[in-house]
C-alpha positions as CSV (number, residue, x, y, z in Angstrom):
1,M,-20.0,4.1,-8.9
2,K,-21.5,2.3,-6.0
3,I,-23.5,-0.9,-6.7
4,T,-26.8,-1.7,-5.0
5,L,-28.2,-5.2,-4.5
6,W,-30.8,-4.7,-7.3
7,S,-28.2,-3.4,-9.8
8,A,-25.9,-6.3,-9.0
9,I,-28.7,-8.8,-9.9
10,A,-29.6,-6.9,-13.0
11,A,-26.1,-6.3,-14.3
12,G,-25.0,-8.2,-17.4
13,C,-22.0,-10.4,-17.8
14,L,-19.1,-9.9,-20.2
15,A,-15.8,-11.8,-20.0
16,S,-12.7,-9.7,-19.7
17,A,-10.5,-9.6,-22.8
18,A,-7.3,-11.5,-22.3
19,G,-4.0,-9.6,-22.7
20,A,-0.6,-9.0,-21.2
21,Q,-0.7,-9.2,-17.5
22,T,0.8,-5.9,-16.2
23,P,1.3,-5.2,-12.5
24,F,0.7,-1.6,-11.7
25,S,1.5,0.8,-8.9
26,D,1.2,4.6,-8.4
27,N,2.2,6.6,-5.3
28,F,1.1,9.8,-7.1
29,D,4.4,11.5,-6.3
30,S,5.3,12.2,-10.0
31,Y,2.4,14.6,-10.6
32,T,2.2,18.3,-10.1
33,V,0.4,19.4,-6.9
34,G,-3.0,20.8,-7.8
35,S,-3.2,19.1,-11.2
36,I,-6.3,17.1,-12.1
37,L,-5.5,13.4,-12.4
38,T,-8.4,12.6,-14.8
39,N,-8.6,15.7,-16.9
40,P,-6.7,15.0,-19.0
41,S,-6.2,11.3,-18.0
42,Q,-2.8,10.8,-16.4
43,N,-1.2,7.3,-16.2
44,G,-4.4,5.6,-17.2
45,W,-6.6,7.1,-14.4
46,K,-10.0,8.4,-15.6
47,Q,-13.6,9.2,-14.5
48,W,-16.3,6.6,-14.7
49,G,-17.3,6.2,-18.3
50,S,-14.4,8.5,-19.3
51,G,-16.6,11.5,-18.5
52,P,-15.3,15.0,-17.6
53,C,-14.2,15.6,-14.0
54,N,-12.1,18.4,-12.4
55,L,-12.3,17.1,-8.8
56,N,-9.6,14.4,-8.5
57,K,-6.6,16.5,-7.7
58,I,-3.1,15.9,-6.6
59,E,-2.3,16.9,-3.0
60,D,0.6,17.1,-0.6
61,S,0.9,17.8,3.1
62,S,0.7,21.6,2.5
63,T,-2.7,21.4,0.6
64,G,-4.3,18.3,2.2
65,F,-3.1,15.0,3.4
66,A,-0.4,12.7,2.0
67,R,0.9,9.4,3.3
68,S,4.3,10.0,1.6
69,G,5.1,12.7,-0.9
70,K,1.8,13.3,-2.6
71,S,-1.7,11.8,-2.7
72,V,-4.9,12.1,-4.8
73,S,-8.1,13.4,-3.3
74,G,-11.7,13.1,-4.6
75,D,-14.9,15.0,-4.2
76,L,-18.4,14.7,-5.7
77,V,-20.6,16.5,-8.2
78,V,-23.6,14.7,-9.7
79,S,-24.7,17.4,-12.2
80,P,-24.3,17.6,-15.1
81,F,-22.1,14.4,-14.9
82,D,-21.6,11.9,-12.1
83,C,-18.1,13.1,-11.2
84,S,-17.4,10.9,-8.2
85,D,-15.0,8.1,-9.3
86,L,-11.4,7.4,-9.9
87,V,-11.1,4.5,-12.3
88,H,-8.1,2.5,-13.7
89,E,-8.5,-0.4,-16.0
90,F,-6.2,-3.5,-16.2
91,S,-5.6,-6.2,-18.8
92,G,-4.6,-9.9,-18.5
93,F,-5.9,-10.5,-15.0
94,V,-8.2,-13.3,-16.1
95,A,-9.3,-16.8,-15.0
96,G,-6.4,-19.2,-14.5
97,T,-3.7,-16.6,-13.8
98,G,-3.3,-17.3,-10.1
99,Q,-3.0,-15.0,-7.2
100,H,-3.0,-11.2,-7.2
101,T,-3.1,-8.5,-4.6
102,M,-4.7,-5.1,-4.9
103,R,-3.9,-2.5,-2.2
104,A,-4.6,1.2,-1.5
105,Y,-4.4,3.5,1.5
106,S,-7.2,5.9,2.3
107,Y,-7.5,8.9,4.6
108,L,-10.7,10.4,5.9
109,P,-10.3,13.5,8.2
110,T,-12.4,14.4,11.2
111,G,-15.3,16.5,9.9
112,A,-15.6,14.6,6.6
113,T,-19.2,13.9,5.6
114,D,-18.9,11.7,2.5
115,N,-18.3,8.0,2.2
116,A,-15.2,6.6,0.4
117,Y,-15.4,3.2,-1.5
118,F,-12.7,0.8,-2.5
119,I,-14.3,-1.2,-5.4
120,I,-12.9,-3.8,-7.8
121,M,-14.7,-4.5,-11.0
122,T,-14.8,-8.0,-12.5
123,N,-16.3,-6.4,-15.7
124,Y,-15.8,-2.8,-16.7
125,A,-16.3,-0.9,-20.0
126,D,-17.3,2.7,-20.3
127,A,-20.7,1.8,-21.7
128,G,-21.1,-1.3,-19.6
129,P,-22.0,-4.0,-18.7
130,F,-20.5,-3.8,-15.1
131,N,-19.9,-6.4,-12.4
132,W,-18.6,-5.8,-8.9
133,G,-16.1,-8.2,-7.2
134,V,-15.1,-6.2,-4.2
135,Q,-16.9,-3.3,-2.4
136,V,-15.6,-1.7,0.8
137,T,-17.4,1.3,2.3
138,M,-15.7,3.7,4.7
139,D,-18.2,6.0,6.5
140,P,-16.6,8.9,8.4
141,L,-20.0,10.0,10.0
142,T,-20.2,6.7,11.9
143,A,-16.5,6.0,11.9
144,T,-17.1,2.5,10.5
145,W,-16.2,0.4,7.5
146,S,-18.4,-2.2,5.9
147,I,-17.9,-4.8,3.3
148,D,-20.1,-6.7,0.9
149,A,-18.4,-10.0,0.8
150,G,-20.3,-12.5,-1.3
151,T,-23.6,-12.3,0.6
152,A,-26.6,-9.9,1.0
153,S,-25.4,-9.0,4.5
154,T,-22.4,-6.8,5.3
155,A,-19.6,-7.2,7.9
156,Q,-18.6,-4.0,9.8
157,G,-15.8,-2.7,11.9
158,A,-14.2,0.5,13.3
159,L,-12.8,3.1,10.9
160,P,-9.9,5.2,12.4
161,L,-10.2,8.8,11.3
162,D,-7.3,11.1,10.7
163,A,-5.2,8.1,9.8
164,W,-4.0,6.3,6.7
165,N,-5.8,2.9,6.5
166,E,-4.8,0.1,4.3
167,V,-7.4,-1.8,2.3
168,E,-6.0,-5.0,0.6
169,A,-7.8,-7.6,-1.6
170,R,-6.2,-11.0,-2.2
171,I,-7.7,-12.5,-5.2
172,D,-7.0,-16.0,-6.6
173,L,-8.1,-16.1,-10.2
174,T,-7.4,-19.9,-10.4
175,A,-9.2,-20.9,-7.2
176,D,-11.9,-18.2,-7.7
177,T,-11.5,-16.8,-4.2
178,C,-11.2,-13.4,-2.6
179,E,-10.4,-12.2,0.9
180,V,-10.2,-8.5,1.9
181,F,-8.1,-7.1,4.7
182,F,-8.3,-3.8,6.6
183,N,-5.1,-2.7,8.2
184,G,-3.9,-6.3,7.9
185,V,-6.9,-7.9,9.5
186,S,-9.4,-10.0,7.5
187,M,-12.7,-8.1,7.1
188,A,-14.8,-11.2,6.3
189,P,-14.3,-14.8,5.3
190,A,-13.0,-15.5,1.8
191,Y,-15.8,-15.7,-0.8
192,T,-16.3,-16.8,-4.4
193,F,-14.9,-13.8,-6.3
194,S,-16.8,-14.5,-9.6
195,M,-20.1,-14.5,-7.8
196,G,-19.8,-10.8,-7.0
197,V,-20.2,-8.8,-3.9
198,F,-23.7,-10.1,-3.1
199,G,-23.2,-13.6,-4.3
200,G,-25.7,-13.6,-7.1
201,D,-23.5,-13.7,-10.2
202,P,-22.9,-17.0,-12.1
203,V,-19.9,-18.9,-10.8
204,G,-16.8,-18.5,-13.0
205,V,-18.3,-16.1,-15.6
206,N,-16.9,-12.9,-14.1
207,L,-13.5,-14.3,-13.1
208,S,-11.2,-11.3,-13.9
209,I,-9.9,-8.1,-12.5
210,D,-11.0,-5.4,-15.0
211,A,-10.7,-2.2,-13.0
212,V,-10.5,-0.4,-9.7
213,D,-12.9,2.3,-8.8
214,L,-12.0,4.6,-5.9
215,Y,-15.5,6.0,-5.4
216,H,-16.9,9.0,-3.4
217,E,-20.6,9.4,-2.2
218,S,-22.1,12.1,-0.2
219,N,-24.1,11.3,3.0
220,L,-25.7,14.7,3.0
221,A,-28.2,16.6,0.9
222,P,-27.6,18.2,-1.6
223,N,-25.5,15.3,-2.9
224,N,-22.7,17.5,-4.3
225,G,-19.9,17.2,-1.8
226,T,-18.0,20.0,0.0
227,G,-14.4,20.9,0.4
228,N,-14.1,19.3,3.9
229,S,-15.6,16.1,2.6
230,R,-12.7,15.1,0.4
231,S,-11.4,11.6,0.6
232,Y,-7.7,10.9,0.0
233,W,-5.9,8.0,-1.6
234,D,-2.2,7.0,-1.7
235,D,0.2,4.2,-2.6
236,F,-2.1,2.1,-4.9
237,S,-0.8,-1.2,-6.3
238,L,-1.9,-4.3,-8.2
239,T,0.7,-7.0,-8.0
240,N,1.1,-10.7,-8.8
241,G,1.0,-13.1,-5.9
242,F,0.0,-12.7,-2.3
243,P,2.0,-10.7,0.2
244,P,5.0,-12.4,1.8
245,P,5.0,-13.3,5.5
246,T,5.2,-10.5,8.0
247,P,8.8,-9.6,8.7
248,V,10.2,-10.8,12.1
249,V,12.3,-8.9,14.5
250,Y,15.1,-10.9,16.2
251,C,18.6,-10.6,17.8
252,T,19.7,-8.0,20.3
253,A,20.4,-4.3,19.7
254,K,23.5,-2.6,21.1
255,T,22.7,0.1,23.7
256,N,24.3,3.3,22.4
257,S,26.6,5.7,24.2
258,L,23.7,7.9,25.3
259,G,22.0,4.9,26.9
260,C,19.3,4.5,24.2
261,T,18.5,1.1,22.5
262,P,18.0,1.2,18.8
263,A,14.8,-0.5,17.5
264,I,14.4,-1.8,14.0
265,G,11.1,-1.7,12.2
266,F,9.5,-1.6,8.8
267,S,6.5,-0.3,6.8
268,G,5.0,-1.6,3.6
269,F,5.9,-4.9,2.0
270,S,8.8,-6.3,0.1
271,S,8.3,-6.7,-3.7
272,A,10.6,-7.8,-6.5
273,S,8.4,-6.0,-9.0
274,L,7.8,-2.7,-7.3
275,T,10.4,0.1,-7.1
276,S,9.3,1.5,-3.8
277,G,7.1,0.8,-0.8
278,F,9.1,-1.3,1.7
279,V,10.9,0.9,4.2
280,V,13.3,-0.6,6.8
281,N,14.1,1.8,9.7
282,A,15.8,2.0,13.0
283,A,14.5,4.5,15.6
284,N,16.0,5.7,18.8
285,V,19.5,6.3,17.4
286,I,21.9,9.3,17.7
287,N,20.9,12.2,15.4
288,N,22.7,13.3,12.3
289,K,25.1,10.3,12.0
290,P,26.1,8.3,8.9
291,G,24.9,4.7,8.7
292,L,23.8,1.9,6.4
293,L,21.9,-1.3,6.3
294,L,23.8,-4.6,6.6
295,Y,22.1,-7.6,5.0
296,S,22.7,-11.2,3.8
297,N,20.8,-14.1,2.4
298,T,22.6,-16.7,4.6
299,G,20.4,-16.7,7.7
300,Q,20.1,-15.3,11.2
301,A,23.1,-15.0,13.6
302,A,24.1,-13.4,16.9
303,V,27.8,-13.1,16.5
304,P,29.8,-10.7,18.9
305,F,30.7,-7.6,16.8
306,Q,31.9,-4.2,17.9
307,Q,30.7,-4.8,21.5
308,G,27.3,-5.7,20.1
309,F,26.0,-8.5,17.9
310,R,26.1,-9.0,14.1
311,C,22.6,-10.4,13.4
312,M,23.3,-12.2,10.1
313,N,25.7,-14.8,8.7
314,T,28.4,-13.9,6.3
315,P,28.9,-12.8,3.6
316,V,27.5,-9.5,4.8
317,R,26.5,-6.8,2.2
318,R,26.0,-3.1,2.6
319,S,23.3,-0.7,1.4
320,T,24.1,2.8,0.1
321,P,25.0,5.3,2.8
322,I,22.1,6.8,4.8
323,N,21.8,9.4,7.6
324,S,19.9,9.3,10.8
325,A,18.7,13.0,10.6
326,G,16.6,13.9,13.6
327,N,17.0,17.1,15.7
328,P,19.8,19.6,15.3
329,P,22.9,19.2,17.6
330,P,23.7,18.4,20.4
331,N,23.5,14.7,20.3
332,N,20.3,13.0,21.4
333,C,18.3,9.9,20.4
334,S,16.0,11.6,17.9
335,G,17.7,10.0,14.9
336,N,16.0,7.4,12.6
337,Y,17.8,5.5,9.9
338,Q,15.6,4.4,7.0
339,I,15.9,3.0,3.6
340,D,13.4,1.8,1.0
341,M,14.6,-1.7,0.2
342,N,12.4,-2.0,-2.9
343,A,14.0,1.1,-4.3
344,F,17.5,-0.1,-3.3
345,A,17.0,-3.6,-4.7
346,S,15.8,-2.3,-8.0
347,G,18.8,0.1,-8.4
348,G,17.0,3.3,-7.6
349,L,19.3,4.3,-4.8
350,G,22.6,3.5,-6.5
351,G,25.3,1.3,-5.0
352,T,25.6,-2.4,-5.8
353,P,22.5,-4.3,-4.5
354,Q,22.8,-8.0,-4.6
355,A,20.8,-9.8,-7.3
356,Y,19.1,-12.0,-4.7
357,L,17.2,-9.0,-3.4
358,L,15.0,-9.3,-6.5
359,V,14.4,-13.1,-6.3
360,P,10.9,-13.7,-4.9
361,G,10.9,-16.1,-1.9
362,T,14.5,-15.2,-0.8
363,T,14.9,-14.8,3.0
364,I,16.8,-11.6,3.9
365,D,18.3,-10.9,7.3
366,C,19.4,-7.3,8.0
367,Q,20.2,-4.8,10.7
368,M,21.1,-1.1,10.9
369,W,24.7,0.0,11.5
370,G,25.6,3.6,12.3
371,R,28.4,5.8,13.7
372,D,28.6,6.4,17.5
373,N,31.7,8.3,18.5
374,G,30.8,8.1,22.1
375,F,32.5,4.7,22.0
376,P,36.3,4.4,21.4
377,F,37.6,3.0,18.1
378,P,37.1,0.3,16.8
379,N,33.7,-0.1,18.6
380,N,32.4,3.4,17.8
381,S,29.2,2.1,16.2
382,T,25.5,1.7,16.7
383,L,23.9,-1.7,16.0
384,S,20.1,-2.3,15.8
385,D,18.4,-5.6,16.4
386,G,17.8,-7.7,13.3
387,L,14.9,-7.9,10.8
388,E,14.1,-11.0,8.7
389,Y,11.9,-10.7,5.7
390,V,11.0,-12.6,2.6
391,V,11.2,-11.0,-0.9
392,G,7.7,-10.8,-2.4
393,L,6.6,-10.9,-6.0
């Protein structure tokens, strides 16, 4: 449900009910492909006003687009009911509860005609009243995003099509501030969250996170959406605290027996409260070889080790075994080791993860180790460069 400037001024105010503060995440992977997320409601997702809707369906890469595993797509019908939203309510995110981060990934393919909106409601109830705290518009026809960030004017930027784009709102319910980021870059200066997307609401009255609304609006007439105008969403989360610092790559990788240099990397963010979403990987390694992640909480190092460097101080711990996969034999450098450290830390991958992996603020140093039989024993190994990251909330 998009808000206009007039409706923002006319909207009433209602303080959010206090309750238990419950971080929430959904990667949509647990649902059946083709099922409707809002009819009946699954995992708390619903249509605006709890109305009927058969358009928010679960997709995978064979039926649409998915960032990982599965996603949810939306379309639009305005008659007999405004079936254009994907809403989830929250409780306990009220004034004085500190910093929170809401994040989602969206995908708009080339040829899409309808706008997608990332909206956060400071007041939401099925029958109203409503107040808007964040409103980001993604327009595939012009390939631009825009944001209403506490003023009557909008900020704009380029919208990549055929790509997963991250929208992230960092909201401080104690300081009453909000800043929104697109693919990690601030979209506009921080603004007073309780004053709403146009800045006209009373300061401090609407200081809560009541709901998210992943909204869909047609740019074309008739305003009923079409199959190729679907918008896609994946990897939604609402967590306590702001994201940890960006991980840092350091140390020196060992060139492997094929002459390739492994390169460590990451995607997502570390979180002690989420069970997935932070993948550490090492590309440019030999295909179909066993490996694992070495890690410690004792700082960076560059100690000679197996004709390369061990990039962390002792004691060194190990992840569960992983495999580089890649192309079928013969050996080449198409392999890629990867492990979701949120999943490993929370016990989802087995093994014996160290307890400090779930302590927010802990600095972790790590690197990939793998088998490379092109070198004689005992140096028959691959070693990536190092990655240092901080465990987030």
